[in-house]
N, C-alpha and C positions, 0 to 999 in steps of 0.2 A: 692513298694509294703512294707507295714509293716508285722511284723512277724506273725500276726494273719490270713494272707492269705495263710500260707503254712503250713504244719504238724509241729506244735512245738516239738522239740526234735529230729525231724527225722534226722537232718544233723549229729548229732554226732553219732547217733545209724547206719544210714545207708551208711555213706561216705565210712567207710572201706569195707563195702559189694560191693557197687559200684565199688571202686577201684579194688577190687579182680575179679570181673565179668569181668570189662573191660581188665585187664591185662591177664586173661585167655583165652580170646576170641581175644585178638589182636586188640581191636577197640578203637577209640577217646574218645566215651563218653557213659556212662552209666548213665541214669537220672530216678528219682522217681518224678513224676510230679502230681500236683494237678490241678484240673479243677475248673476254676471260671467262671461266666458268661461271662466274655470278655477277660479272659487270661488263659494261661497254666503257672504254676508258678512252679519253680524248687524246691522241698523239700529237696533232695539229689543229689550229681553229683559225678562221679568219671571217671578216667581216663585222658589221655593228654589234652584233651578239657576243663577241670575243670574250667580253667579260663574264658572261654566263657560262661560257663553255671553255674554260681554262684548260690547258696543257696538263695531263696528269690528274683531272677530274674525272671523276667515275658516276655513271647511273647504273643503279641496281638492275638487273634483269628479272623477269617474270618468276625465276627458280627461287629468288629471296620473297619469302613470305610477306604479304601485304602489298607487293609490288606487282603493277600493270606490265604487260609486254613491252618493250621499247621498239620503236621502227627498226632500228638498227639489228636488234634482236632477231626480228623477223626476216631481215635480208640473210643474217647467217643461216637461221633456221631453214630457209627455202632456197638458198643460194641462187637467187636471183634478184634481179632489179625490184625496188618497190617504190611507187608513186603514191601517196595519200593527199588528195587534192584538198580536202577538207575536213580534218580530223574531228571538228566539233560537229558535223553532220554525219558522221559515220559512225555506228555504234561499236565497231570493232575497236576504235582508235579514239572514243570519246574520253576515255580514262587515261590515255597515254600522258606520262609525266612530262613531255615537252610542252604539251598542250595546256595541260592543268597547272603546272607550276610558271612556265614562261611564255605561254600563249602562242606557241609555234604549230600552227595547225597544218601547214603545207610541209610535206617531205618528198624529197627523191634521193634514194640511196642505191650505190652499186656495190656488190662483193668484192673484197679483195682476198685474194687466194694465196696460201703457201705453195711452194714448189711442186708438192705432191697433189694439188687441186684443192686442198680442204679450205673451206671459207674461214678466215682468220679476222677479218675486219671490214670495214666499209669506208666508201667517201661518200659524202651525202650534203645534201642541201636542205636547211631549215629556213622557213619564212612565216611571219604571222598570218598570211593569206596566200591563195594560189597567185603566183607572180606575174601569169599571163602567158599566153602561148608562146611569144617570141622568146621570153626569158626560159621558158621550159625547154625549148629548142636548144638554147645556146648550153643550159645546164645538162642535158642529155649528152650533148656532143663533148662538152668539158669534162664533166664527172666520168664518163666512160674512158676518156682519155687519161684521166689522172689516177683512176684506179688501175690501169695497165702500167702506167709508170711507178707508181708505188710496188705494185706487184714486182716489177723489174729490180728495184731497188733491193727489196726485201729478199729477193732469191740470190741476189749478188751478196749479201752480206753473211758471212760465215756464222753458222750456228743460230740465226735467226729466220724465221719466229720460233 
């Protein structure tokens, strides 16, 4: 994917924030993602799994033949928060790429909207296992706030998304 497919400037701006949220909640990954027609593209990444989820990297959506639905894809499709507590024990999610390839069985994601209200991306957390109630409470608070902050920045940018 070339740099035009994700939010330009987001990596430098949002990586420290993603790192802080991952550290405070004790999770493997915090991501800011942008939806394209066929992929979910990483705009910023923080946490120990940052080497897996690199800025500009993309995961194919289920519209690409042979690929399972992505967690973030479902957030976009439903335009609502999604939490998957244990993908390995959930038939809907047991074939998810994040679980199968990277062992990320826990997911919590919030939609990010364009100025017209259309869902265009997500902010999310991934972890190998359910991180526990206190961490989930922290994640819900921080991710909800982060989604709002990302939306404000996008709405202020001329011509984006």
